[in-house]
C-alpha positions in Angstrom: -16.9 3.6 20.8 -17.3 0.0 21.7 -18.4 -2.1 18.7 -16.3 -1.6 15.6 -17.2 -2.9 12.2 -14.2 -3.4 9.9 -15.4 -2.8 6.3 -12.6 -4.6 4.7 -10.7 -8.0 4.3 -7.3 -9.6 4.2 -4.2 -8.4 5.9 -5.5 -4.8 6.6 -8.7 -6.2 8.3 -6.5 -8.5 10.5 -4.2 -5.6 11.3 -7.1 -3.3 12.4 -8.7 -6.2 14.4 -5.6 -6.7 16.4 -5.4 -3.0 17.6 -9.1 -3.1 18.2 -8.6 -6.1 20.6 -5.9 -4.2 22.4 -8.2 -1.3 22.9 -11.0 -3.5 24.3 -13.4 -3.0 21.3 -15.9 -5.7 20.1 -14.8 -6.5 16.6 -17.3 -7.1 13.8 -16.0 -8.6 10.6 -17.7 -8.8 7.2 -17.0 -11.3 4.4 -17.9 -12.4 1.0 -18.7 -16.0 0.0 -15.0 -16.3 -1.2 -13.8 -15.3 2.3 -15.8 -17.6 4.6 -12.7 -19.2 6.0 -10.6 -16.2 5.9 -8.3 -15.3 9.0 -10.1 -12.0 9.7 -13.4 -13.9 10.0 -11.8 -16.3 12.5 -10.2 -13.5 14.6 -13.3 -11.4 14.9 -15.9 -11.4 17.8 -18.5 -11.9 15.2 -18.8 -12.0 11.5 -21.4 -11.4 8.9 -21.8 -12.4 5.2 -22.1 -9.6 2.8 -22.8 -11.3 -0.5 -21.2 -13.1 -3.4 -17.4 -13.0 -4.2 -17.5 -9.9 -6.6 -16.5 -6.8 -4.7 -19.4 -4.8 -6.1 -21.8 -7.4 -4.5 -20.0 -7.4 -1.2 -17.2 -5.2 0.0 -18.4 -2.2 -2.3 -22.0 -2.7 -1.5 -22.9 0.3 0.8 -26.5 -0.6 1.4 -25.5 -4.1 2.6 -22.7 -2.8 4.8 -25.0 -0.4 6.6 -27.6 -3.2 7.1 -24.9 -5.3 8.7 -23.8 -2.4 10.9 -27.3 -1.8 12.1 -28.0 -5.6 12.7 -24.6 -6.0 14.6 -25.3 -2.8 16.6 -22.0 -1.3 15.5 -21.2 2.3 16.5 -18.0 2.7 14.5 -16.9 1.8 11.1 -13.2 1.4 10.0 -12.8 1.2 6.2 -9.1 0.2 6.1 -7.6 1.0 2.6 -9.0 0.3 -0.9 -12.7 -0.6 -1.4 -14.7 2.2 0.2 -12.1 3.9 2.3 -12.0 7.1 0.1 -15.7 7.0 -0.9 -17.4 10.2 0.3 -20.8 8.8 -0.2 -20.1 5.8 2.1 -18.6 8.3 4.8 -21.7 10.4 4.5 -24.0 7.4 4.7 -22.3 6.1 7.9 -22.7 9.7 9.4 -26.4 9.8 8.5 -26.9 6.4 10.3 -25.2 7.7 13.4 -22.0 5.7 12.9 -18.5 7.1 13.6 -16.5 6.9 10.4 -12.8 6.4 11.2 -11.4 8.9 8.6 -12.0 12.4 7.5 -15.3 14.0 6.9 -17.2 13.3 3.6 -16.6 17.0 2.6 -12.8 16.6 3.0 -12.8 13.2 1.2 -14.8 14.8 -1.7 -12.5 17.8 -1.9 -9.3 15.9 -1.8 -10.5 12.9 -3.7 -11.0 15.2 -6.8 -7.4 15.6 -8.1 -8.1 18.8 -9.8 -9.8 20.3 -6.7 -6.9 19.1 -4.5 -4.4 20.6 -6.9 -6.3 23.9 -6.9 -6.2 23.9 -3.0 -2.4 23.4 -3.1 -1.9 26.3 -5.6 -4.1 28.5 -3.4 -1.8 28.1 -0.4 1.4 28.4 -2.6 2.5 24.7 -2.4 4.4 23.9 -5.8 2.6 21.9 -8.3 3.7 20.3 -11.6 3.0 22.6 -14.5 -0.3 21.3 -16.1 -3.9 22.0 -16.8 -6.9 21.3 -14.6 -9.6 23.7 -15.7 -13.3 22.9 -16.3 -13.0 22.7 -20.2 -11.7 19.3 -20.8 -12.7 19.0 -24.4 -10.1 17.4 -26.7 -9.5 20.7 -28.6 -8.8 22.5 -25.3 -6.5 19.7 -24.0 -4.5 19.7 -27.3 -4.0 23.5 -27.0 -2.9 23.3 -23.4 -0.6 20.3 -24.2 1.2 22.4 -26.7 1.6 25.1 -24.1 2.9 22.7 -21.4 5.1 20.8 -23.8 6.1 17.0 -23.9 6.6 14.6 -22.3 3.1 14.8 -20.7 1.1 12.5 -18.4 -2.6 12.2 -18.5 -4.3 11.6 -15.1 -7.8 10.8 -14.1 -9.4 13.6 -12.0 -11.7 11.1 -10.1 -9.2 8.6 -8.7 -5.7 7.2 -8.7 -3.8 3.9 -8.4 -2.5 4.3 -12.0 -5.9 3.9 -13.7 -6.6 6.4 -16.3 -2.9 7.4 -16.6 -1.0 7.6 -19.9 2.3 9.1 -20.8 2.6 11.0 -24.1 5.9 11.7 -25.5 4.6 13.1 -28.9 1.4 15.2 -29.3 0.4 13.1 -32.2 -0.4 10.3 -29.6 -2.7 12.6 -27.6 -6.1 11.8 -29.1 -5.6 8.0 -28.8 -4.1 8.2 -25.4 -6.8 10.5 -24.2 -9.5 8.2 -25.5 -7.9 5.2 -23.8 -7.5 7.2 -20.4 -11.1 8.4 -20.5 -12.5 5.0 -21.0 -10.4 3.6 -18.2 -11.2 6.4 -15.9 -14.8 6.1 -16.5 -14.9 2.3 -15.8 -12.8 2.7 -12.6 -14.3 5.8 -11.1 -17.4 6.6 -13.0 -15.7 9.9 -14.0 -14.1 10.4 -17.4 -12.4 13.7 -16.6 -8.8 13.8 -17.6 -6.2 16.6 -16.7 -2.7 17.2 -17.9 0.7 17.5 -16.1 4.2 17.8 -17.3 5.9 14.4 -17.0 9.2 14.4 -15.0 11.0 11.4 -16.1 13.6 11.2 -13.3 11.7 11.9 -10.0 11.3 10.3 -6.6 7.9 9.6 -5.2 8.0 10.8 -1.6 4.9 11.0 0.7 4.3 12.5 4.2 2.2 10.8 6.7 -0.1 13.4 8.5 -2.5 13.1 11.4 -5.3 15.7 12.3 -7.9 16.1 15.0 -11.2 17.8 15.4 -9.5 20.6 17.4 -7.6 21.7 14.3 -4.2 20.3 15.2 -2.2 18.6 12.5 1.1 16.9 12.8 3.4 15.0 10.4 5.1 11.6 11.0 8.0 12.3 8.5 8.2 11.0 4.9 8.2 7.6 3.0 10.1 6.8 -0.2 7.8 5.0 -2.6 9.7 5.4 -6.0 10.0 1.7 -6.8 6.8 1.1 -8.8 5.6 -1.1 -11.5 2.7 0.3 -13.6 2.3 3.0 -11.0 1.7 0.5 -8.2 4.2 0.6 -5.3 6.3 -2.4 -4.6 8.9 -1.2 -2.1 8.5 1.5 0.4 10.8 2.9 3.1 11.3 5.5 5.8 13.1 7.9 5.9 13.9 8.6 2.2 17.5 8.4 1.5 17.0 11.1 -1.1 15.7 13.7 1.4 18.0 15.8 3.5 17.0 17.8 6.5 16.3 21.0 4.6 14.0 19.3 2.1 12.3 17.2 4.8 11.4 20.4 6.6 10.0 21.9 3.4 8.0 18.8 2.5 6.5 18.2 5.9 5.6 21.8 6.3 3.8 21.9 2.9 1.9 18.6 3.8 0.7 20.1 7.2 -0.4 23.3 5.5 -2.5 21.3 2.9 -4.1 19.3 5.7 -5.0 22.3 7.8 -6.4 24.1 4.7 -8.7 21.0 4.1 -9.7 20.7 7.8 -8.2 17.2 7.8 -9.1 14.8 10.6 -7.5 11.5 10.9 -4.6 9.7 9.2 -3.8 10.7 5.7 -0.9 10.9 3.2 0.3 13.8 1.1 2.2 12.7 -1.9 4.9 14.6 -3.7 7.3 14.3 -6.7 10.9 15.3 -6.0 13.3 15.9 -8.9 15.8 13.2 -8.5 18.7 14.8 -10.4 18.4 18.5 -9.5 21.3 20.1 -7.8 18.9 21.7 -5.4 16.0 19.2 -5.3 12.6 20.7 -6.0 9.2 19.1 -5.0 5.7 19.2 -6.4 2.4 18.3 -4.9 0.7 15.3 -6.4 -2.4 14.3 -4.4 -3.8 13.4 -1.0 -4.7 9.9 0.1 -7.6 10.3 2.7 -7.0 7.0 4.4 -4.5 4.6 5.9 -1.7 3.6 3.5 -0.6 0.1 2.6 2.8 1.2 3.7 2.0 2.7 7.1 4.0 0.0 9.0 7.3 1.6 8.1 6.2 4.9 9.5 5.1 3.0 12.7 8.6 1.4 12.8 10.5 4.6 12.7 8.2 6.5 15.1 7.1 3.8 17.5 3.5 4.8 17.1 0.4 2.8 16.3 -1.3 4.7 13.5 -4.6 2.6 13.8 -4.8 3.3 17.5 -4.3 7.1 16.7 -7.1 6.9 14.1 -9.5 5.5 16.7 -8.2 8.0 19.2 -9.0 11.2 17.1 -12.3 9.6 15.7 -13.7 9.8 19.2 -13.2 13.5 19.3 -10.1 13.5 21.4 -7.2 15.8 20.7 -4.0 14.3 19.3 -2.0 12.9 22.2 1.3 14.2 20.8 2.7 17.6 19.7 5.0 17.8 16.7 8.1 18.1 19.0 7.2 14.8 20.6 7.6 12.9 17.4 11.2 11.7 16.4 12.6 9.7 13.7 14.4 6.5 14.8 16.3 4.1 12.6 15.2 2.9 9.2 12.4 0.7 7.9 11.8 -0.9 4.6 8.6 -2.8 3.3 8.1 -5.1 0.4 4.8 -6.4 -0.9 4.7 -10.1 -1.5 2.0 -10.7 -4.1 0.3 -13.7 -5.7 1.5 -13.0 -9.2 3.7 -14.7 -11.8 6.6 -12.4 -12.8 7.6 -15.0 -15.6 4.1 -14.6 -17.2 3.7 -10.8 -17.3 2.8 -10.6 -13.6 -0.6 -12.2 -14.0 -2.5 -13.0 -10.8 -1.9 -16.4 -9.5 -5.0 -17.5 -7.5 -5.2 -20.9 -5.7 -4.8 -22.6 -2.4 -1.7 -22.0 -0.4 -0.6 -25.5 0.5 2.4 -24.4 2.6 3.2 -21.0 4.1 6.1 -20.0 6.3 6.6 -16.3 7.4 10.0 -15.0 8.3 10.8 -14.1 12.0 13.7 -12.7 13.9 15.2 -9.3 15.1 13.6 -6.3 13.4 11.1 -8.2 11.3 7.4 -7.6 11.1 4.9 -9.5 8.7 1.4 -8.1 8.1 -0.7 -10.9 6.5 -3.9 -12.9 6.6 -2.2 -15.9 5.1 -2.1 -19.4 6.6 -1.3 -22.8 5.3 -4.6 -23.8 3.5 -5.7 -20.1 2.7 -7.3 -19.7 -0.5 -6.0 -16.7 -2.7 -9.1 -15.5 -4.5 -9.0 -14.1 -8.1 -11.6 -11.5 -7.1 -9.4 -9.3 -5.1 -5.9 -7.7 -4.8 -3.2 -10.3 -5.0 -1.3 -8.9 -2.0 -0.3 -11.9 0.3 1.8 -10.2 2.9 3.8 -7.1 3.7 7.3 -7.9 5.0 8.8 -5.0 6.9 12.4 -4.8 8.3 13.6 -2.3 10.8 17.2 -1.5 11.7 19.3 1.3 13.2 20.7 2.1 9.6 19.4 1.5 6.2 22.2 -1.1 5.7 21.0 -3.0 8.7 17.3 -2.9 7.6 18.4 -4.1 4.1 20.4 -7.0 5.6 17.5 -8.1 7.8 15.0 -7.8 4.8 17.2 -9.9 2.6 17.5 -12.6 5.3 13.7 -12.4 5.9 12.8 -12.9 2.3 15.1 -15.9 2.1 13.3 -17.4 5.0 9.9 -16.8 3.3 8.3 -19.8 1.8 5.0 -20.5 0.1 3.8 -23.3 -2.1 0.6 -23.3 -4.1 0.6 -20.0 -5.9 3.2 -18.1 -7.8 4.8 -15.0 -6.1 7.0 -12.1 -6.8 9.4 -13.2 -4.1 12.5 -13.6 -6.4 11.7 -10.3 -8.1 11.6 -8.5 -4.7 15.0 -10.1 -3.7 16.7 -9.0 -6.9 15.3 -5.5 -6.4 16.7 -5.0 -3.0 20.0 -6.7 -4.0 20.5 -4.4 -6.9 23.4 -2.0 -6.7 21.4 1.0 -7.6 18.9 0.3 -4.9 21.6 -0.3 -2.4 23.1 3.1 -3.2 19.7 4.8 -2.9 19.8 5.8 -6.6 16.0 5.7 -7.0 13.3 7.2 -9.2 9.9 6.1 -10.5 11.7 4.8 -13.5 13.9 2.4 -11.4 12.3 -0.8 -12.8 12.2 0.5 -16.3 15.8 1.4 -16.1 17.1 -1.8 -14.4 14.5 -4.6 -14.8 13.1 -4.6 -18.3 15.2 -7.7 -19.1 14.6 -9.4 -15.8 13.8 -13.1 -15.9 12.7 -15.4 -13.1 14.7 -18.3 -12.2 13.4 -21.7 -12.7 11.8 -23.1 -9.4 11.7 -26.7 -8.6 8.5 -28.5 -9.2 5.8 -28.0 -6.7 5.9 -31.6 -5.4 9.6 -31.2 -4.6 8.9 -28.0 -2.6 6.1 -29.8 -0.7 8.4 -32.6 0.0 11.1 -30.3 1.3 8.5 -28.4 3.4 7.1 -31.6 4.9 10.6 -32.7 5.8 11.4 -29.3 7.3 8.3 -29.6 9.6 9.7 -33.1 10.7 12.7 -31.7 12.4 13.6 -28.5 10.7 16.7 -30.1 9.3 16.6 -29.3 5.5 19.2 -26.6 4.7 17.2 -25.5 1.6 14.3 -24.2 3.8 16.7 -22.4 6.1 17.8 -19.8 3.4 20.7 -21.9 2.0 21.1 -23.9 -1.2 21.2 -27.7 -0.9 24.0 -27.6 -3.5 26.1 -25.2 -1.3 25.4 -26.9 2.0 28.3 -28.7 3.7 25.9 -31.0 5.5 25.3 -34.6 4.3 22.5 -35.0 1.8 21.7 -38.5 3.0 18.0 -39.0 3.8 19.2 -40.7 7.0 20.5 -37.4 8.1 17.3 -35.4 7.3 14.8 -37.6 8.9 16.1 -37.3 12.5 15.7 -40.3 14.9 13.6 -42.3 12.5 15.3 -45.6 11.5 14.4 -48.3 9.2 14.2 -51.5 11.2 
């Protein structure tokens, strides 16, 4: 393993590139026409154009990716997350071309990527699953009959993929035919597979996932759990480790179940086993949801509390080496919380906000990590996920991590695109969040009436940013309000040694 092609873009491509550099690998980036000036291109040893901006013509083009890999003499492909990371055909094509695919085998990806097959596997080894229906007959008549048996509320899920696409909640069986048609249409468009299965919907549940690692020798370990309950439209916004809703007994049961599933699937590499945990039960019960056969967006919180580099470990086991750690070598230290800063407008139904970032200032300081590909002047494309940066705070306790995260968000400044920064701040400041009273309905229960505050005009923000660069003396850009500052507001104070002669 010497020449690694990173089949991705954005912050995850940058994150993988940096570990590759540390390991002495030659890095090969790929990019679309929209990403010519992207940071991952600049940081790589060499970069190759895939094609036009649309993902299907560039980052999802398997044939073109393999052509680039051959031309660049790559011996390894890291898929990152999203795009082709959970595509069994891509993993198989890499193997056929003699490339090492950093991830599980195509057979494992295919088995676990099918939600019905993954659920059947969990049931076979006695891991609890939500009551539901996943059999082959998915006709409307059969689904209606099974829905009556299971009872409402129900959730419809796409068998061929996740990420919230193809999902519908049904509270009355009268709604089922319409919801089923919509879910099938969305699933077919997203995954090329219209199969829909049924599960009982648990309104107050935590979304808790377990990080796993496996090697070719059959060893599997876990790296504890992450809490991912704060979600908007099934998309995670805030993630943390450990979960404040998981005690030692439940942690042991969750992690043991995750390891059993991984071993049953002959899992190699990094992956995540996701569970629902009943939030209000006197004795919390958990249910298997699915397995993500890739690196997760939220992997930095696990790295923070274990001190391990998951990308480095991915490369380690991909070379056929045994895991360098036994389970007893892994310990849980402190607390970490991550938020996803996105280019979207919360005041306008969270619509994507593409454009040029005219000023960008990432937070720094004790316990803060920022994973991003953003720079001043970066262009945020409308063609891809709007994620700008992942801001991670680590502390000895959850309270310390929260305090650091709040401070970091107040020191985060970007001009040129709308972001969800204020929304994130209000989430982590909310009393229920502070108390750890979380469920997948958190935003529905507490933020349906949320309204964004009115930001100053962009030209004012740019003027403040420019003045900040000229001496770093503007209180507003140091996390304080000008109105609350005790310092003089005179321009003669803010411009430093400059004087009008």
